[in-house]
C-alpha positions in Angstrom: 47.5 53.1 -8.8 45.2 50.8 -7.0 42.4 51.5 -9.5 44.7 50.6 -12.4 45.7 47.3 -10.8 42.0 46.5 -10.1 41.1 47.2 -13.7 44.0 45.0 -15.0 43.1 42.1 -12.7 39.4 42.4 -13.7 40.3 42.3 -17.4 42.6 39.2 -16.9 39.8 37.4 -15.0 37.2 38.2 -17.7 39.6 37.1 -20.5 40.4 33.9 -18.6 36.7 33.1 -18.0 35.9 33.8 -21.7 38.7 31.5 -22.8 37.5 28.7 -20.6 33.9 29.1 -21.7 35.1 29.2 -25.4 37.2 26.1 -24.9 34.3 24.2 -23.3 32.0 25.2 -26.1 34.5 24.0 -28.7 34.9 20.7 -26.8 31.1 20.2 -26.6 30.7 21.1 -30.2 33.5 18.8 -31.2 32.0 15.9 -29.2 28.5 16.6 -30.7 29.9 16.7 -34.2 32.0 13.6 -33.8 29.4 11.4 -32.1 26.8 12.5 -34.6 29.1 11.4 -37.4 29.6 8.0 -35.8 25.9 7.8 -35.2 25.2 8.4 -38.9 27.9 5.9 -40.0 26.7 3.3 -37.3 30.2 3.2 -35.9 28.8 2.2 -32.5 32.0 1.1 -30.8 33.8 4.4 -31.8 30.8 6.4 -30.6 30.9 4.7 -27.2 34.6 5.2 -26.9 34.3 8.9 -27.6 31.3 9.2 -25.3 33.1 7.6 -22.4 36.0 9.9 -22.8 33.7 12.9 -23.0 31.8 11.9 -19.8 35.1 11.4 -18.1 36.0 15.0 -18.9 32.7 16.3 -17.7 31.1 16.9 -21.1 27.6 15.7 -21.1 24.4 16.7 -23.0 21.1 15.3 -24.1 22.1 13.9 -27.5 25.3 12.3 -26.2 23.1 10.3 -23.7 20.7 9.4 -26.5 23.4 8.3 -29.0 25.3 6.3 -26.4 22.1 4.5 -25.4 21.4 3.7 -29.1 25.0 2.5 -29.6 24.8 0.1 -26.7 21.3 -1.0 -27.8 22.5 -1.7 -31.4 25.4 -3.7 -30.0 22.8 -5.7 -28.0 24.4 -4.6 -24.7 21.0 -3.8 -23.3 22.0 -3.5 -19.7 24.6 -0.9 -20.6 22.0 1.1 -22.6 19.5 1.2 -19.7 21.1 4.1 -17.6 21.3 6.4 -20.6 17.6 5.9 -21.6 16.6 6.2 -18.0 18.4 9.6 -17.8 16.6 10.8 -20.9 13.1 9.7 -19.9 13.5 11.1 -16.4 14.4 14.5 -17.8 12.1 14.4 -20.8 9.2 11.9 -20.2 7.5 13.1 -23.4 10.3 11.4 -25.4 8.4 8.3 -26.4 11.1 7.0 -28.7 13.5 6.8 -25.8 10.7 5.3 -23.7 10.3 2.4 -26.2 14.1 1.8 -26.2 14.1 1.7 -22.4 11.2 -0.8 -22.4 12.9 -3.1 -24.8 16.3 -2.7 -23.0 14.6 -4.0 -19.8 12.9 -6.8 -21.7 15.9 -8.0 -23.7 18.3 -7.9 -20.7 16.1 -10.2 -18.6 14.7 -7.5 -16.3 11.2 -8.7 -16.9 9.5 -7.1 -13.9 11.1 -3.7 -14.7 9.8 -4.1 -18.3 6.3 -5.0 -17.2 6.0 -2.3 -14.6 7.5 0.5 -16.8 5.5 -0.6 -19.8 2.3 -0.1 -17.8 3.2 3.5 -17.2 3.3 4.3 -20.9 0.4 5.8 -22.8 -2.3 3.3 -23.9 -1.5 3.8 -27.6 2.2 3.0 -27.0 1.3 0.0 -24.9 -0.8 -1.3 -27.8 2.0 -0.6 -30.3 4.5 -2.5 -28.1 1.9 -5.4 -27.7 1.8 -4.9 -23.9 -1.7 -3.4 -23.7 -4.2 -5.5 -21.8 -7.2 -5.1 -19.7 -7.2 -5.9 -16.0 -7.2 -9.7 -15.7 -7.6 -12.0 -12.7 -5.0 -14.4 -14.2 -2.3 -13.0 -16.4 -0.6 -16.3 -17.3 -1.3 -20.0 -16.8 1.2 -22.9 -17.0 1.3 -26.7 -16.7 4.1 -29.2 -16.1 4.5 -33.0 -16.3 7.4 -35.0 -15.0 8.3 -38.7 -15.2 10.9 -40.4 -13.0 13.3 -43.1 -14.2 14.7 -44.9 -11.1 17.5 -47.4 -10.8 16.6 -50.7 -9.1 18.6 -50.6 -5.8 16.9 -53.5 -4.0 19.4 -55.3 -1.8 20.4 -58.9 -2.7 19.5 -61.3 0.0 19.9 -65.0 0.6 17.5 -67.5 2.2 17.0 -66.7 5.8 18.1 -63.0 5.6 15.9 -60.3 7.0 15.7 -57.1 5.0 14.3 -53.7 6.0 14.3 -51.4 3.0 12.1 -49.1 1.0 12.7 -48.8 -2.7 11.3 -46.1 -5.0 9.4 -47.9 -7.8 7.8 -45.3 -10.1 6.7 -41.7 -9.8 4.7 -39.3 -11.8 4.4 -35.5 -11.2 2.0 -32.9 -12.6 1.6 -29.2 -11.9 -0.8 -26.4 -12.7 0.4 -22.8 -12.0 -1.1 -19.3 -12.2 0.4 -15.8 -12.3 -1.6 -12.7 -11.4 -0.5 -9.0 -11.3 -2.6 -8.0 -8.3 -1.0 -4.5 -8.3 1.3 -2.7 -10.7 4.3 -3.7 -8.7 3.1 -7.0 -7.0 3.1 -10.4 -8.7 1.2 -13.3 -7.2 2.2 -16.9 -8.2 0.4 -20.1 -7.3 1.2 -23.7 -8.0 -1.0 -26.8 -7.5 0.9 -30.1 -7.8 0.2 -33.8 -7.5 2.8 -36.6 -7.2 1.6 -40.2 -7.6 3.7 -43.4 -7.3 4.4 -46.7 -5.7 7.2 -48.0 -3.5 8.5 -51.5 -3.0 8.8 -52.2 0.8 10.4 -54.8 3.0 9.6 -54.3 6.7 9.8 -57.4 8.8 7.5 -55.9 11.4 4.6 -56.2 8.9 5.6 -59.0 6.5 8.4 -61.4 5.7 7.9 -60.8 2.0 7.7 -57.8 -0.4 4.7 -55.5 -0.3 3.8 -52.3 -2.0 3.2 -48.8 -0.7 1.0 -46.3 -2.6 2.2 -42.7 -2.5 0.0 -39.7 -3.1 1.3 -36.2 -2.5 -0.6 -32.9 -2.9 1.3 -29.6 -2.9 0.3 -26.0 -2.8 2.8 -23.2 -3.4 2.3 -19.5 -3.2 4.7 -16.6 -3.6 4.3 -12.8 -3.6 7.0 -10.7 -5.3 7.1 -6.9 -4.7 9.1 -4.8 -7.1 10.6 -2.2 -4.8 12.5 -0.1 -7.3 14.4 -0.4 -10.6 16.1 -3.8 -10.5 15.2 -4.5 -6.9 12.7 -7.1 -5.7 11.6 -8.7 -2.5 9.8 -12.1 -2.5 8.1 -14.2 0.1 6.8 -17.8 -0.5 5.1 -20.7 1.3 5.0 -24.3 0.2 2.7 -26.9 1.8 3.0 -30.6 1.2 0.5 -33.3 2.2 1.6 -36.9 1.7 -0.5 -40.0 2.1 1.1 -43.5 2.3 -0.9 -46.7 2.1 0.9 -50.0 2.6 -1.1 -52.8 0.9 -1.4 -56.2 2.5 -0.8 -58.7 -0.3 -2.8 -61.4 1.6 -5.9 -59.2 2.1 -7.7 -60.6 -1.0 -7.0 -64.2 0.1 -8.2 -63.6 3.6 -10.6 -60.7 3.5 -11.5 -59.5 7.0 -15.0 -58.7 8.1 -16.2 -55.7 10.0 -13.6 -53.7 11.8 -10.9 -56.3 10.9 -11.5 -55.8 7.2 -9.9 -52.4 7.2 -6.9 -53.7 9.2 -6.3 -56.6 6.8 -6.4 -54.4 3.7 -3.5 -52.1 4.8 -0.5 -52.8 7.0 -0.5 -49.1 7.8 -1.6 -45.7 6.5 0.3 -42.6 7.2 -0.5 -38.9 6.6 2.4 -36.5 6.7 2.6 -32.8 6.3 5.5 -30.6 5.3 6.0 -26.8 5.3 8.5 -24.4 3.7 8.9 -20.7 4.3 11.1 -18.6 2.0 12.2 -15.0 1.6 14.5 -13.5 -1.1 16.0 -10.1 -1.8 17.4 -9.6 -5.3 18.9 -6.7 -7.2 20.2 -6.0 -10.7 23.6 -4.1 -10.7 24.9 -3.4 -14.1 25.5 -6.8 -15.8 24.9 -8.7 -12.6 21.8 -10.0 -10.7 22.6 -10.7 -7.1 20.4 -12.3 -4.4 20.2 -13.4 -0.8 17.7 -15.9 0.4 16.6 -17.7 3.6 14.6 -20.9 3.8 13.1 -22.8 6.8 11.5 -26.2 6.2 10.0 -29.1 8.1 9.1 -32.4 6.5 9.7 -35.3 8.9 10.7 -36.1 12.4 14.0 -37.7 11.4 15.6 -34.6 9.8 13.4 -32.1 11.6 13.6 -28.4 10.9 16.2 -27.2 8.4 17.5 -23.7 7.8 19.1 -22.8 4.5 20.6 -19.3 4.0 22.1 -18.7 0.6 23.7 -16.1 -1.7 23.9 -16.1 -5.5 24.6 -14.1 -8.6 24.0 -14.3 -12.3 26.4 -12.6 -14.7 25.4 -11.4 -18.2 28.8 -10.7 -19.8 27.4 -9.2 -22.9 24.6 -7.2 -21.2 21.9 -9.4 -22.7 20.4 -12.9 -22.4 22.5 -14.5 -25.1 24.9 -15.8 -22.5 24.7 -15.8 -18.7 26.6 -17.6 -15.9 25.0 -18.2 -12.5 26.2 -19.5 -9.2 24.7 -20.0 -5.7 26.0 -21.2 -2.4 23.6 -22.6 0.2 24.3 -23.7 3.7 22.1 -26.3 5.4 21.7 -26.1 9.1 20.0 -29.1 10.6 19.8 -31.0 13.9 22.1 -33.9 14.9 20.8 -36.6 12.5 22.6 -40.0 12.2 24.3 -40.6 8.9 23.5 -37.1 7.7 26.2 -34.5 7.3 24.7 -31.4 5.7 26.8 -28.3 5.0 27.5 -26.2 1.9 25.6 -26.8 -1.3 27.0 -25.4 -4.5 24.8 -24.7 -7.6 25.9 -23.4 -11.0 24.3 -23.0 -14.4 25.2 -21.6 -17.8 22.6 -20.3 -20.2 23.1 -19.7 -23.9 20.9 -18.7 -26.8 21.0 -21.3 -29.6 18.6 -19.6 -31.9 16.5 -16.5 -31.9 14.0 -17.9 -29.4 15.7 -21.0 -28.1 17.9 -21.2 -25.0 19.9 -24.1 -23.5 20.9 -24.2 -19.8 23.1 -26.9 -18.3 23.2 -26.9 -14.5 24.6 -28.9 -11.6 24.2 -29.0 -7.8 26.8 -30.6 -5.5 26.5 -31.3 -1.7 24.9 -33.7 0.7 21.3 -32.9 1.4 17.9 -34.3 2.4 14.5 -32.5 1.9 16.3 -29.9 -0.2 14.4 -27.0 -1.6 15.3 -25.1 -4.8 14.0 -22.5 -7.3 12.6 -20.2 -4.6 11.2 -23.2 -2.7 9.0 -24.1 -5.6 10.9 -27.4 -6.1 11.2 -29.7 -3.2 13.2 -32.9 -3.0 11.5 -34.4 0.0 12.8 -37.9 0.5 14.3 -40.1 3.2 17.2 -40.8 0.8 20.3 -38.5 0.7 21.1 -36.5 -2.4 24.8 -36.4 -3.2 24.7 -34.3 -6.4 22.6 -33.7 -9.4 23.0 -32.3 -12.9 20.9 -31.7 -16.0 20.0 -29.4 -18.8 17.0 -27.1 -19.6 15.8 -26.2 -23.0 13.5 -23.2 -23.3 11.7 -21.7 -26.3 9.3 -18.7 -26.7 6.7 -18.6 -29.5 4.0 -16.2 -30.7 5.8 -12.9 -29.6 6.6 -14.2 -26.1 3.0 -15.2 -25.5 3.7 -18.9 -25.5 6.6 -20.6 -23.8 7.6 -24.3 -24.0 10.3 -25.8 -21.9 11.9 -29.2 -21.3 14.3 -30.5 -18.7 16.4 -33.6 -18.2 17.9 -34.1 -14.7 19.9 -36.9 -13.1 20.8 -37.1 -9.5 22.8 -39.5 -7.3 21.3 -40.6 -4.0 22.2 -42.9 -1.1 19.7 -45.3 0.4 20.1 -46.7 4.0 18.7 -50.2 4.7 19.1 -52.9 7.2 20.2 -56.4 6.4 19.9 -58.8 9.4 19.9 -55.7 11.7 23.2 -54.4 10.1 23.1 -50.9 8.6 24.1 -50.7 4.9 24.4 -48.0 2.3 23.8 -48.2 -1.4 24.0 -45.5 -4.1 21.5 -45.3 -7.0 20.5 -42.8 -9.7 17.2 -41.1 -10.6 16.6 -39.4 -13.9 13.6 -37.2 -14.6 12.1 -35.9 -17.8 9.9 -32.8 -17.5 7.9 -30.9 -20.1 6.1 -27.6 -19.4 4.1 -24.9 -21.1 3.1 -21.4 -20.1 0.7 -19.0 -21.8 0.7 -15.3 -21.2 -2.5 -13.4 -21.8 
């Protein structure tokens, strides 16, 4: 009796296992047939819908991964396509078609470091086919920028007998040369050499009862090292050094030229040399359709404001999984010493990017919050001024030419500032605006 029961139970178990296996085979076959039909008919949305349901039910196989990757790619949802092509090339690295799709998915989704590093792992003939083949170079790209400042006249109105103590920005010009080098397969070195030239109108009763001019020359050196840790993950450190020279011209020096040692004193009321420093670190990661980051900045430019600490967090959202549209936001918090008439705190920055044409993007942006000596763009941009920034806004226009070898970009920016001056020893505040026009070019080798 026991043997019969054991035989019956065994038969039931075998039949049940056979039925489950047959059912799974039918489901897998059904999904394979259905998704292949959608693939042939280019019904990408239906293919993705069927694939999602199949994966949810535990049905997964090579061609399903491949077809879903293709479907997302054809819909230009490149960030959605990346995990599927990654799964394929990890299991079958000899699949060079999927490798090409993965490279372009990185590239078209804005994950440029991933595209560069992965592209350099492909066979030389594929690199050449994808136009990413190059010999080892000392410099991999070179760029230049030129900026002109348009400044409101905010000189205080005075009457006869008034004493004015004020410095007014008169005109400024900025130029920059930058170099990018891939010193290792996962390390990028960026260097920028900048020069700012201008002149200020100055009223300082200590030196003169009338207006005199102050020449401004500023040299800047910026260096950053970015290490690509893993897929979508980077760590960057940067340092920015600024050397400023101010020369206050004595307007009477030509009428009463000094002789000997007194000649140097009569030519300038004063000459100052100032140095500023910025240290910066950033951790960033791509998660699905988001890029998130956390940064920390420490800077010192002058004795008045002293050392500032600026931690921040930010994110960029690519709602369609590509660079056709993206929305970014960042929150900074400025920590400074107890400085009179300076109330730093939270700084809010936002930007929206949209593709106008195939190779043209527009990016409006704004920044709101009180700050002095503010740093931005990974500490590459420095607003070092004794005036307080209240807010700024502007728009960038970027275009790529010659198969992404040549980039041209333009930027218009306007920011509101507050100047502090003394009239008859009384402290006063006046608001004014500065507009900047910037043009830049970058060539990739």
